[in-house]
DRENDO-1510 file (C-alpha; in Angstrom, 1 decimal, always signed):
<recs>
REC; n; res; u; v; w
REC; 1; MET; +117.3; +30.3; -6.3 .
REC; 2; ASN; +117.3; +33.8; -7.7 .
REC; 3; LYS; +116.2; +34.5; -11.2 .
REC; 4; SER; +119.7; +35.6; -12.1 .
REC; 5; ASP; +121.2; +32.3; -10.9 .
REC; 6; LYS; +122.1; +29.8; -13.6 .
REC; 7; ARG; +122.8; +26.1; -13.3 .
REC; 8; THR; +123.4; +23.4; -15.9 .
REC; 9; VAL; +121.7; +20.0; -15.6 .
REC; 10; PHE; +121.4; +17.0; -18.0 .
REC; 11; VAL; +117.9; +15.8; -18.7 .
REC; 12; CYS; +116.9; +12.4; -20.2 .
REC; 13; GLN; +114.7; +13.0; -23.2 .
REC; 14; GLN; +113.0; +9.6; -22.7 .
REC; 15; CYS; +111.9; +9.7; -19.0 .
REC; 16; GLY; +112.8; +13.2; -17.8 .
REC; 17; LYS; +115.4; +12.2; -15.2 .
REC; 18; GLU; +117.8; +15.0; -14.2 .
REC; 19; SER; +121.5; +14.5; -13.5 .
REC; 20; LEU; +124.3; +16.9; -12.6 .
REC; 21; LYS; +126.6; +15.2; -15.1 .
REC; 22; TRP; +126.2; +13.6; -18.5 .
REC; 23; LEU; +125.5; +9.9; -18.4 .
REC; 24; GLY; +125.8; +7.5; -21.3 .
REC; 25; ARG; +122.9; +5.4; -20.1 .
REC; 26; CYS; +119.9; +6.6; -18.1 .
REC; 27; PRO; +119.7; +4.7; -14.8 .
REC; 28; SER; +115.9; +5.2; -14.8 .
REC; 29; CYS; +114.7; +4.1; -18.3 .
REC; 30; GLN; +117.9; +2.3; -19.4 .
REC; 31; GLU; +118.1; +4.3; -22.7 .
REC; 32; TRP; +121.5; +5.1; -24.2 .
REC; 33; ASN; +122.7; +8.6; -25.2 .
REC; 34; SER; +119.4; +10.2; -24.1 .
REC; 35; PHE; +120.8; +13.0; -21.8 .
REC; 36; VAL; +120.8; +16.5; -23.2 .
REC; 37; GLU; +122.4; +19.5; -21.5 .
REC; 38; LYS; +119.9; +22.1; -20.2 .
REC; 39; THR; +120.6; +25.5; -18.6 .
REC; 40; ILE; +118.1; +26.6; -16.0 .
REC; 41; THR; +117.9; +30.3; -15.4 .
REC; 42; ALA; +114.8; +30.3; -13.2 .
REC; 43; PRO; +112.8; +27.6; -11.5 .
REC; 44; VAL; +110.3; +26.2; -14.0 .
REC; 45; THR; +106.9; +25.5; -12.5 .
REC; 46; SER; +104.5; +23.1; -14.0 .
REC; 47; PHE; +101.4; +24.5; -15.6 .
REC; 48; ARG; +98.6; +24.5; -13.0 .
REC; 49; PRO; +95.2; +24.8; -14.5 .
REC; 50; ILE; +92.7; +27.0; -12.7 .
REC; 51; SER; +90.3; +25.0; -10.7 .
REC; 52; LEU; +86.7; +25.0; -11.8 .
REC; 53; VAL; +84.1; +26.2; -9.4 .
REC; 54; ASN; +82.1; +23.0; -9.3 .
REC; 55; PRO; +80.9; +21.5; -6.1 .
REC; 56; PRO; +81.3; +17.7; -5.5 .
REC; 57; GLN; +78.5; +15.7; -7.1 .
REC; 58; GLU; +77.2; +12.3; -6.2 .
REC; 59; LEU; +78.1; +9.7; -8.9 .
REC; 60; SER; +74.5; +8.5; -9.1 .
REC; 61; GLN; +73.4; +12.1; -10.0 .
REC; 62; VAL; +75.8; +12.6; -12.8 .
REC; 63; VAL; +74.0; +12.7; -16.2 .
REC; 64; ILE; +75.6; +11.7; -19.4 .
REC; 65; GLY; +74.4; +13.9; -22.3 .
REC; 66; ALA; +73.7; +12.6; -25.7 .
REC; 67; ALA; +76.3; +14.8; -27.2 .
REC; 68; ASP; +79.1; +13.6; -24.9 .
REC; 69; ARG; +80.2; +11.0; -27.5 .
REC; 70; PHE; +79.7; +11.4; -31.3 .
REC; 71; PRO; +80.5; +8.8; -33.9 .
REC; 72; LEU; +82.9; +9.8; -36.7 .
REC; 73; PRO; +82.0; +9.0; -40.4 .
REC; 74; LEU; +84.7; +6.3; -40.4 .
REC; 75; ALA; +83.6; +3.0; -39.0 .
REC; 76; GLU; +87.1; +1.7; -38.4 .
REC; 77; ILE; +88.0; +4.8; -36.4 .
REC; 78; ASN; +84.8; +4.4; -34.3 .
REC; 79; ARG; +85.7; +0.8; -33.6 .
REC; 80; VAL; +89.1; +1.7; -32.2 .
REC; 81; LEU; +87.8; +4.7; -30.2 .
REC; 82; GLY; +85.1; +2.5; -28.6 .
REC; 83; GLY; +82.1; +3.9; -30.5 .
REC; 84; GLY; +83.0; +7.5; -31.3 .
REC; 85; LEU; +84.9; +10.6; -30.1 .
REC; 86; VAL; +84.2; +11.8; -26.6 .
REC; 87; SER; +83.8; +15.6; -26.1 .
REC; 88; GLY; +86.7; +17.2; -24.4 .
REC; 89; SER; +89.0; +14.1; -24.9 .
REC; 90; MET; +92.6; +14.2; -26.2 .
REC; 91; VAL; +93.6; +11.5; -28.6 .
REC; 92; LEU; +97.3; +10.9; -29.4 .
REC; 93; ILE; +98.2; +9.2; -32.7 .
REC; 94; GLY; +101.8; +7.9; -33.2 .
REC; 95; GLY; +103.5; +6.1; -36.0 .
REC; 96; ASP; +106.6; +5.9; -38.1 .
REC; 97; PRO; +107.5; +8.8; -40.5 .
REC; 98; GLY; +105.4; +8.5; -43.7 .
REC; 99; ILE; +103.0; +5.9; -42.3 .
REC; 100; GLY; +100.0; +8.2; -43.0 .
REC; 101; LYS; +99.3; +10.1; -39.7 .
REC; 102; SER; +98.8; +13.5; -41.3 .
REC; 103; THR; +96.8; +11.9; -44.1 .
REC; 104; LEU; +94.4; +10.2; -41.7 .
REC; 105; LEU; +94.1; +13.4; -39.5 .
REC; 106; LEU; +93.2; +15.5; -42.6 .
REC; 107; GLN; +90.6; +13.0; -43.7 .
REC; 108; ILE; +89.1; +12.9; -40.2 .
REC; 109; SER; +89.0; +16.7; -40.1 .
REC; 110; ALA; +87.3; +17.0; -43.5 .
REC; 111; LEU; +84.6; +14.4; -42.5 .
REC; 112; VAL; +84.0; +16.2; -39.1 .
REC; 113; THR; +83.4; +19.5; -40.9 .
REC; 114; GLN; +80.5; +17.9; -42.8 .
REC; 115; ALA; +78.9; +16.6; -39.7 .
REC; 116; ARG; +79.8; +19.0; -36.9 .
REC; 117; GLY; +81.0; +22.2; -38.4 .
REC; 118; LYS; +84.2; +24.1; -37.9 .
REC; 119; VAL; +87.6; +22.3; -37.5 .
REC; 120; VAL; +91.0; +23.8; -36.9 .
REC; 121; TYR; +94.1; +22.0; -38.2 .
REC; 122; VAL; +97.3; +23.3; -36.6 .
REC; 123; SER; +100.5; +22.3; -38.5 .
REC; 124; GLY; +103.9; +23.0; -37.0 .
REC; 125; GLU; +105.9; +21.1; -39.6 .
REC; 126; GLU; +104.2; +21.9; -43.0 .
REC; 127; THR; +103.2; +25.1; -44.7 .
REC; 128; LEU; +99.7; +25.9; -45.8 .
REC; 129; HIS; +100.6; +25.2; -49.4 .
REC; 130; GLN; +101.9; +21.7; -48.6 .
REC; 131; ILE; +98.7; +20.9; -46.8 .
REC; 132; LYS; +96.7; +22.3; -49.7 .
REC; 133; LEU; +98.6; +19.9; -52.1 .
REC; 134; ARG; +97.7; +16.9; -49.9 .
REC; 135; SER; +94.1; +18.0; -49.7 .
REC; 136; GLU; +93.8; +18.2; -53.5 .
REC; 137; ARG; +95.2; +14.7; -53.7 .
REC; 138; LEU; +92.7; +13.4; -51.2 .
REC; 139; GLY; +89.8; +15.3; -52.7 .
REC; 140; VAL; +89.2; +17.5; -49.6 .
REC; 141; LYS; +87.5; +20.7; -50.5 .
REC; 142; GLY; +88.1; +22.4; -47.2 .
REC; 143; GLU; +84.9; +24.2; -46.3 .
REC; 144; GLN; +84.8; +24.9; -42.6 .
REC; 145; LEU; +88.4; +23.6; -42.3 .
REC; 146; TYR; +90.7; +26.2; -41.0 .
REC; 147; LEU; +94.5; +25.8; -41.4 .
REC; 148; LEU; +97.0; +27.4; -39.0 .
REC; 149; ALA; +100.7; +27.1; -39.5 .
REC; 150; GLU; +102.0; +28.1; -36.1 .
REC; 151; THR; +104.3; +26.6; -33.4 .
REC; 152; ASP; +103.8; +29.1; -30.6 .
REC; 153; LEU; +101.2; +27.5; -28.4 .
REC; 154; GLU; +100.0; +30.8; -26.9 .
REC; 155; VAL; +99.2; +32.1; -30.4 .
REC; 156; VAL; +97.4; +28.8; -31.2 .
REC; 157; LEU; +95.2; +29.0; -28.1 .
REC; 158; ASN; +94.3; +32.6; -28.8 .
REC; 159; GLN; +93.2; +31.6; -32.3 .
REC; 160; LEU; +91.2; +28.6; -31.0 .
REC; 161; GLU; +89.3; +30.9; -28.6 .
REC; 162; GLU; +88.3; +33.2; -31.5 .
REC; 163; LEU; +87.2; +30.4; -33.8 .
REC; 164; SER; +85.5; +28.1; -31.3 .
REC; 165; PRO; +85.9; +24.9; -33.4 .
REC; 166; SER; +84.2; +21.5; -32.9 .
REC; 167; LEU; +87.5; +19.6; -33.3 .
REC; 168; VAL; +91.2; +20.6; -33.1 .
REC; 169; VAL; +94.2; +18.8; -34.7 .
REC; 170; ILE; +97.8; +19.4; -33.6 .
REC; 171; ASP; +100.4; +18.1; -36.0 .
REC; 172; SER; +102.6; +17.5; -34.2 .
REC; 173; ILE; +103.0; +18.0; -30.5 .
REC; 174; GLN; +106.8; +17.9; -30.7 .
REC; 175; ALA; +106.7; +21.0; -33.0 .
REC; 176; VAL; +104.8; +23.4; -30.7 .
REC; 177; TYR; +106.3; +25.2; -27.8 .
REC; 178; LEU; +105.7; +27.6; -25.0 .
REC; 179; PRO; +108.0; +30.7; -25.2 .
REC; 180; GLU; +108.2; +31.1; -21.4 .
REC; 181; LEU; +110.0; +27.7; -21.0 .
REC; 182; ASP; +113.7; +27.9; -21.5 .
REC; 183; THR; +113.9; +24.6; -23.4 .
REC; 184; ALA; +113.9; +23.6; -27.1 .
REC; 185; PRO; +110.7; +22.4; -28.8 .
REC; 186; GLY; +110.3; +18.7; -28.5 .
REC; 187; SER; +112.0; +18.4; -25.2 .
REC; 188; ILE; +110.4; +16.6; -22.3 .
REC; 189; THR; +109.5; +19.8; -20.5 .
REC; 190; GLN; +107.9; +21.4; -23.6 .
REC; 191; VAL; +106.0; +18.3; -24.6 .
REC; 192; ARG; +104.6; +17.9; -21.1 .
REC; 193; GLU; +103.6; +21.5; -20.5 .
REC; 194; CYS; +102.1; +22.0; -24.0 .
REC; 195; THR; +100.0; +18.8; -23.6 .
REC; 196; LEU; +98.8; +19.9; -20.2 .
REC; 197; ARG; +97.8; +23.3; -21.5 .
REC; 198; LEU; +96.0; +21.8; -24.5 .
REC; 199; MET; +94.2; +19.3; -22.2 .
REC; 200; HIS; +93.0; +22.1; -19.9 .
REC; 201; TRP; +91.6; +24.0; -22.8 .
REC; 202; ALA; +89.9; +20.9; -24.2 .
REC; 203; LYS; +88.3; +20.0; -20.8 .
REC; 204; LEU; +87.0; +23.6; -20.3 .
REC; 205; GLY; +85.4; +23.9; -23.7 .
REC; 206; GLY; +84.4; +20.2; -24.3 .
REC; 207; VAL; +86.3; +20.2; -27.6 .
REC; 208; PRO; +88.1; +17.0; -28.6 .
REC; 209; ILE; +91.7; +17.3; -29.7 .
REC; 210; PHE; +93.8; +15.0; -32.0 .
REC; 211; ILE; +97.5; +15.3; -31.6 .
REC; 212; ALA; +100.2; +13.6; -33.7 .
REC; 213; GLY; +103.3; +12.3; -32.0 .
REC; 214; HIS; +106.7; +11.3; -33.3 .
REC; 215; VAL; +108.0; +7.8; -32.5 .
REC; 216; THR; +111.5; +6.7; -31.5 .
REC; 217; LYS; +113.5; +4.0; -33.4 .
REC; 218; GLU; +112.0; +1.4; -31.0 .
REC; 219; GLY; +108.5; +2.4; -32.0 .
REC; 220; ALA; +107.5; +4.2; -28.8 .
REC; 221; ILE; +106.1; +7.7; -28.9 .
REC; 222; ALA; +108.9; +10.2; -28.4 .
REC; 223; GLY; +108.8; +12.6; -25.5 .
REC; 224; PRO; +107.8; +9.7; -23.7 .
REC; 225; ARG; +105.5; +8.0; -21.2 .
REC; 226; VAL; +104.5; +11.3; -19.6 .
REC; 227; LEU; +102.7; +12.1; -22.8 .
REC; 228; GLU; +100.8; +8.9; -22.8 .
REC; 229; HIS; +99.8; +9.3; -19.2 .
REC; 230; ILE; +98.3; +12.7; -19.8 .
REC; 231; VAL; +96.1; +12.0; -22.9 .
REC; 232; ASP; +92.9; +10.0; -22.9 .
REC; 233; VAL; +93.5; +7.7; -25.9 .
REC; 234; VAL; +96.7; +6.5; -27.5 .
REC; 235; LEU; +96.6; +5.1; -31.0 .
REC; 236; TYR; +99.4; +3.6; -33.1 .
REC; 237; LEU; +99.3; +3.6; -36.9 .
REC; 238; GLU; +101.3; +0.6; -38.0 .
REC; 239; GLY; +102.2; -1.0; -41.3 .
REC; 240; GLU; +105.0; -2.7; -43.3 .
REC; 241; PRO; +107.2; -0.3; -45.4 .
REC; 242; PHE; +106.2; -1.9; -48.7 .
REC; 243; SER; +102.7; -2.9; -47.8 .
REC; 244; ALA; +99.6; -0.8; -48.7 .
REC; 245; TYR; +97.7; -1.9; -45.5 .
REC; 246; ARG; +97.8; +0.1; -42.3 .
REC; 247; LEU; +96.6; -1.1; -38.9 .
REC; 248; LEU; +95.3; +1.4; -36.3 .
REC; 249; ARG; +95.8; -0.1; -32.8 .
REC; 250; CYS; +94.7; +1.3; -29.5 .
REC; 251; ALA; +97.2; +1.2; -26.6 .
REC; 252; LYS; +95.2; +3.2; -24.1 .
REC; 253; ASN; +91.5; +4.2; -24.0 .
REC; 254; ARG; +89.8; +5.7; -21.0 .
REC; 255; PHE; +86.4; +5.3; -22.8 .
REC; 256; GLY; +86.5; +1.8; -24.3 .
REC; 257; SER; +88.5; -1.4; -25.0 .
REC; 258; THR; +92.2; -1.3; -25.8 .
REC; 259; ASN; +92.1; -4.5; -27.9 .
REC; 260; GLU; +90.4; -3.1; -31.0 .
REC; 261; VAL; +92.2; -2.6; -34.4 .
REC; 262; GLY; +91.2; -0.8; -37.5 .
REC; 263; VAL; +92.3; -1.8; -40.9 .
REC; 264; PHE; +93.0; +0.6; -43.8 .
REC; 265; GLU; +94.5; +0.5; -47.3 .
REC; 266; MET; +96.6; +3.3; -48.5 .
REC; 267; LYS; +95.5; +4.5; -51.9 .
REC; 268; GLU; +96.0; +7.6; -53.9 .
REC; 269; GLN; +92.8; +9.1; -52.5 .
REC; 270; GLY; +94.0; +8.4; -48.9 .
REC; 271; LEU; +93.4; +5.8; -46.3 .
REC; 272; ILE; +90.4; +3.6; -47.3 .
REC; 273; GLU; +88.6; +1.4; -44.8 .
REC; 274; VAL; +88.9; -2.4; -45.3 .
REC; 275; ASP; +85.5; -3.9; -44.7 .
REC; 276; ASN; +86.6; -7.6; -44.9 .
REC; 277; PRO; +90.2; -7.8; -43.6 .
REC; 278; SER; +90.2; -11.6; -43.4 .
REC; 279; GLN; +89.6; -11.9; -47.1 .
REC; 280; VAL; +92.3; -9.4; -47.9 .
REC; 281; PHE; +94.9; -11.1; -45.8 .
REC; 282; LEU; +94.2; -14.4; -47.4 .
REC; 283; SER; +93.7; -13.1; -51.0 .
REC; 284; GLN; +97.2; -14.2; -52.2 .
REC; 285; ARG; +97.1; -17.6; -50.5 .
REC; 286; GLY; +97.4; -20.5; -52.9 .
REC; 287; GLY; +96.0; -24.0; -52.5 .
REC; 288; GLU; +98.0; -26.7; -50.7 .
REC; 289; THR; +101.0; -24.6; -49.6 .
REC; 290; ILE; +103.8; -26.2; -47.7 .
REC; 291; GLY; +104.7; -24.4; -44.5 .
REC; 292; SER; +101.5; -22.4; -44.3 .
REC; 293; ALA; +98.5; -22.6; -42.0 .
REC; 294; VAL; +95.4; -20.4; -41.5 .
REC; 295; VAL; +94.5; -19.3; -37.9 .
REC; 296; PRO; +91.3; -17.6; -36.8 .
REC; 297; THR; +92.6; -14.9; -34.3 .
REC; 298; LEU; +90.8; -12.2; -32.4 .
REC; 299; GLU; +91.7; -8.5; -32.5 .
REC; 300; GLY; +89.5; -7.1; -29.7 .
REC; 301; SER; +85.9; -8.1; -30.7 .
REC; 302; ARG; +86.8; -8.7; -34.4 .
REC; 303; PRO; +87.7; -12.2; -35.6 .
REC; 304; LEU; +90.4; -12.2; -38.3 .
REC; 305; LEU; +91.7; -15.1; -40.4 .
REC; 306; VAL; +95.5; -14.8; -41.0 .
REC; 307; GLU; +98.0; -16.9; -42.7 .
REC; 308; ILE; +101.1; -18.1; -40.7 .
REC; 309; GLN; +104.1; -19.2; -42.7 .
REC; 310; ALA; +107.1; -21.1; -41.5 .
REC; 311; LEU; +110.3; -22.2; -43.1 .
REC; 312; THR; +112.9; -24.7; -41.8 .
REC; 313; SER; +116.3; -25.1; -43.3 .
REC; 314; PRO; +119.6; -26.8; -42.2 .
REC; 315; THR; +121.7; -24.3; -40.3 .
REC; 316; SER; +125.0; -23.2; -41.8 .
REC; 317; PHE; +126.4; -22.3; -38.4 .
REC; 318; GLY; +126.9; -24.0; -35.2 .
REC; 319; PHE; +123.8; -22.6; -33.5 .
REC; 320; PRO; +120.4; -22.7; -35.3 .
REC; 321; ARG; +118.6; -19.3; -35.6 .
REC; 322; ARG; +115.0; -18.6; -34.7 .
REC; 323; THR; +113.4; -15.6; -36.5 .
REC; 324; ALA; +109.9; -14.4; -35.6 .
REC; 325; ASN; +108.1; -11.8; -37.7 .
REC; 326; GLY; +104.6; -11.0; -36.4 .
REC; 327; VAL; +104.6; -13.7; -33.7 .
REC; 328; ASP; +106.0; -13.6; -30.2 .
REC; 329; PHE; +109.6; -14.8; -30.2 .
REC; 330; GLY; +109.2; -16.6; -26.8 .
REC; 331; ARG; +106.2; -18.5; -28.1 .
REC; 332; LEU; +108.2; -19.6; -31.2 .
REC; 333; LEU; +110.9; -21.0; -28.9 .
REC; 334; LEU; +108.3; -22.8; -26.8 .
REC; 335; ILE; +106.6; -24.4; -29.8 .
REC; 336; ALA; +109.9; -25.5; -31.4 .
REC; 337; ALA; +110.9; -27.1; -28.1 .
REC; 338; VAL; +107.6; -29.0; -27.9 .
REC; 339; LEU; +107.9; -30.2; -31.5 .
REC; 340; THR; +111.4; -31.5; -30.8 .
REC; 341; ARG; +110.7; -33.1; -27.4 .
REC; 342; ARG; +107.1; -34.3; -27.7 .
REC; 343; ILE; +106.6; -34.9; -31.4 .
REC; 344; GLY; +110.1; -36.1; -32.3 .
REC; 345; LEU; +111.0; -33.6; -35.0 .
REC; 346; ARG; +114.7; -33.0; -35.1 .
REC; 347; LEU; +114.7; -29.2; -35.2 .
REC; 348; GLY; +118.0; -28.8; -33.2 .
REC; 349; SER; +120.0; -28.4; -36.5 .
REC; 350; GLN; +117.3; -26.3; -38.3 .
REC; 351; ASP; +116.9; -22.6; -38.7 .
REC; 352; ILE; +113.3; -21.7; -38.2 .
REC; 353; ILE; +111.6; -18.6; -39.6 .
REC; 354; ALA; +108.0; -17.8; -38.7 .
REC; 355; ASN; +106.0; -15.0; -40.5 .
REC; 356; VAL; +102.5; -13.6; -40.4 .
REC; 357; THR; +101.5; -12.3; -43.8 .
REC; 358; GLY; +100.0; -8.8; -44.3 .
REC; 359; GLY; +102.1; -7.1; -41.6 .
REC; 360; LEU; +99.9; -8.3; -38.7 .
REC; 361; LYS; +101.2; -9.0; -35.2 .
REC; 362; ILE; +99.7; -11.9; -33.2 .
REC; 363; GLY; +100.2; -12.0; -29.5 .
REC; 364; GLU; +97.6; -14.5; -28.3 .
REC; 365; PRO; +98.4; -18.1; -27.5 .
REC; 366; ALA; +95.5; -19.3; -29.7 .
REC; 367; ALA; +97.9; -19.2; -32.7 .
REC; 368; ASP; +100.2; -21.8; -31.2 .
REC; 369; LEU; +98.6; -24.7; -33.1 .
REC; 370; GLY; +98.8; -22.9; -36.5 .
REC; 371; ILE; +102.5; -22.0; -35.9 .
REC; 372; ALA; +103.3; -25.6; -34.9 .
REC; 373; MET; +101.5; -27.1; -38.0 .
REC; 374; ALA; +103.3; -24.6; -40.3 .
REC; 375; ILE; +106.7; -25.6; -38.9 .
REC; 376; ALA; +105.9; -29.3; -39.1 .
REC; 377; SER; +104.7; -28.9; -42.6 .
REC; 378; SER; +107.9; -27.2; -43.7 .
REC; 379; PHE; +110.2; -29.7; -41.9 .
REC; 380; ARG; +108.5; -32.7; -43.5 .
REC; 381; ASP; +107.8; -31.0; -46.8 .
REC; 382; VAL; +104.1; -31.9; -46.6 .
REC; 383; GLY; +101.3; -29.5; -47.3 .
REC; 384; VAL; +98.6; -28.5; -44.8 .
REC; 385; ASP; +94.9; -29.2; -45.8 .
REC; 386; PRO; +93.9; -26.0; -47.7 .
REC; 387; GLN; +90.3; -26.2; -46.5 .
REC; 388; LEU; +91.4; -26.4; -42.8 .
REC; 389; VAL; +92.0; -23.8; -40.1 .
REC; 390; ALA; +93.6; -24.5; -36.8 .
REC; 391; VAL; +93.3; -22.8; -33.4 .
REC; 392; GLY; +94.5; -23.8; -30.0 .
REC; 393; GLU; +97.1; -23.1; -27.3 .
REC; 394; VAL; +100.0; -25.6; -27.0 .
REC; 395; GLY; +101.1; -26.8; -23.6 .
REC; 396; LEU; +104.6; -27.9; -22.6 .
REC; 397; SER; +103.5; -31.6; -22.5 .
REC; 398; GLY; +102.1; -31.3; -26.1 .
REC; 399; GLU; +98.5; -31.0; -25.0 .
REC; 400; LEU; +96.1; -28.5; -26.5 .
REC; 401; ARG; +94.3; -26.0; -24.3 .
REC; 402; ALA; +91.0; -24.2; -24.9 .
REC; 403; VAL; +90.8; -20.7; -26.3 .
REC; 404; SER; +88.2; -18.0; -25.7 .
REC; 405; GLN; +85.3; -17.1; -28.0 .
REC; 406; LEU; +85.7; -20.2; -30.2 .
REC; 407; ASP; +82.2; -19.7; -31.7 .
REC; 408; ARG; +83.2; -16.4; -33.3 .
REC; 409; ARG; +86.4; -17.8; -34.7 .
REC; 410; VAL; +84.6; -20.8; -36.3 .
REC; 411; ALA; +81.8; -18.6; -37.7 .
REC; 412; GLU; +84.4; -16.4; -39.4 .
REC; 413; ALA; +86.2; -19.4; -40.9 .
REC; 414; ALA; +82.9; -20.8; -42.2 .
REC; 415; ARG; +81.9; -17.5; -43.7 .
REC; 416; LEU; +85.1; -17.5; -45.8 .
REC; 417; GLY; +84.5; -21.0; -47.1 .
REC; 418; PHE; +86.7; -23.2; -45.0 .
REC; 419; LYS; +85.4; -26.8; -44.5 .
REC; 420; ARG; +87.2; -28.0; -41.4 .
REC; 421; CYS; +88.4; -26.5; -38.1 .
REC; 422; LEU; +90.9; -28.1; -35.7 .
REC; 423; VAL; +90.0; -27.2; -32.2 .
REC; 424; PRO; +91.1; -28.3; -28.7 .
REC; 425; LYS; +89.0; -31.1; -27.4 .
REC; 426; VAL; +88.6; -29.2; -24.1 .
REC; 427; GLY; +85.9; -26.6; -24.6 .
REC; 428; ALA; +85.1; -27.7; -28.2 .
REC; 429; ARG; +81.3; -27.4; -27.6 .
REC; 430; ILE; +79.8; -24.4; -29.3 .
REC; 431; SER; +76.3; -23.7; -30.2 .
REC; 432; PRO; +75.1; -23.4; -32.9 .
REC; 433; VAL; +77.8; -24.9; -35.1 .
REC; 434; PRO; +77.7; -23.5; -38.7 .
REC; 435; LYS; +76.4; -26.1; -41.1 .
REC; 436; ASN; +79.1; -25.8; -43.8 .
REC; 437; ILE; +82.1; -26.4; -41.5 .
REC; 438; GLU; +83.2; -29.5; -39.5 .
REC; 439; LEU; +84.7; -29.2; -36.1 .
REC; 440; ILE; +87.6; -31.7; -35.5 .
REC; 441; PRO; +88.4; -31.9; -31.7 .
REC; 442; VAL; +91.9; -33.0; -30.9 .
REC; 443; SER; +93.6; -33.5; -27.6 .
REC; 444; THR; +97.3; -33.4; -28.4 .
REC; 445; LEU; +99.6; -31.7; -30.8 .
REC; 446; ARG; +100.7; -35.0; -32.3 .
REC; 447; GLU; +97.1; -35.8; -33.1 .
REC; 448; ALA; +96.5; -32.4; -34.6 .
REC; 449; ILE; +99.5; -32.7; -37.0 .
REC; 450; GLY; +98.4; -36.2; -38.0 .
REC; 451; VAL; +94.9; -34.9; -39.0 .
REC; 452; GLY; +96.0; -31.6; -40.5 .
REC; 453; LEU; +98.7; -32.6; -42.9 .
REC; 454; VAL; +97.6; -33.9; -46.2 .
REC; 455; ARG; +99.6; -37.1; -46.2 .
REC; 456; GLY; +98.4; -38.1; -42.8 .
REC; 457; LYS; +100.3; -38.7; -39.5 .
REC; 458; LEU; +103.9; -37.7; -39.2 .
REC; 459; LYS; +106.6; -40.1; -38.3 .
REC; 460; ALA; +109.1; -39.2; -35.6 .
</recs>
């Protein structure tokens, strides 16, 4: 095609699929109203980094330097990153608008300047005065922290070459653009090419880069999966709109575990680390609460005690509703079916609402027993023993199955002052058992409910 030739195509902003005509729904990613018209005046070639003149090297001869990974002054960030920030890595942070992405990145930048020296913070969405106002609120003085309000990536890279920083922050990747590409900033082509250009610069100089990314209404990072495939680490900053707590989750990590989570509290001076999240999540819990159970869960290598609440009420319509907030909807349906069929609770005419306090999301089956006990407690209007925690996976026949790392869960419950722990009889042996907590092995869900509720065994 000659450079003078022009053609019009429609590009999906979620997956990059091209079509000669507009489509209401993308046949590739199934997204609605995602096609945007694009005029191509010349063939756009992907950015091809210049190959480094390095001969092949035997894996056994590769030496890892001490400076290849350096810890940040924030322990919660180090936990999620797998021990620290790797030189030359690219970390993507996504989250809802106003969740605190820019605040966290500015705090990280200020801390790195104290430990490693010069940091460049590139903002394509805010002016320097706006960033200065935030820094004053956070108490950031700004020595060795250079601000650059620019969206042209070529200008940004030229400035980075002159400053030679130890860390670069791009806020956000959807705001920067390459002028040689005939597409708008934030489009799939611009996001991909800009990220590739930044990654090439980071690998050549061994400088880590943090980039902030917008999210779609479904919670996925906008400009989509191609961006997550390019970067080394993908982090999500989550939190309820009216809650002060923020959770930093890892969705991808080439240098560590993807199951870790960091807990922060949003205050006037910024995001503050929460050293004891279990105590925070249980701080507002009363004594003998009907429809409430405490479950020791695992977030990566960290045990957390969370409160699961359930409420049952007679349905006002022909079909009962099931609402899950923080727990898997499929697990809630499974547990309700087991309680109805195996335990004899008549939940067919009841609306069931299950909620995890504090804005946490629990995906592991070890929380099944806690959900079941909360539902049974609400249905029978009987409280759960306030000194008891429950952990176990519920099978379809009503049996309880073993869970992993039971010793760490029990130790966390004992540390917070709980006296009894309901555990599956299969795999209930742990060593050593904390002295101030009693293990109660149970085989079935019926037996667990009979032991856990204050008034004793339920009647069908």
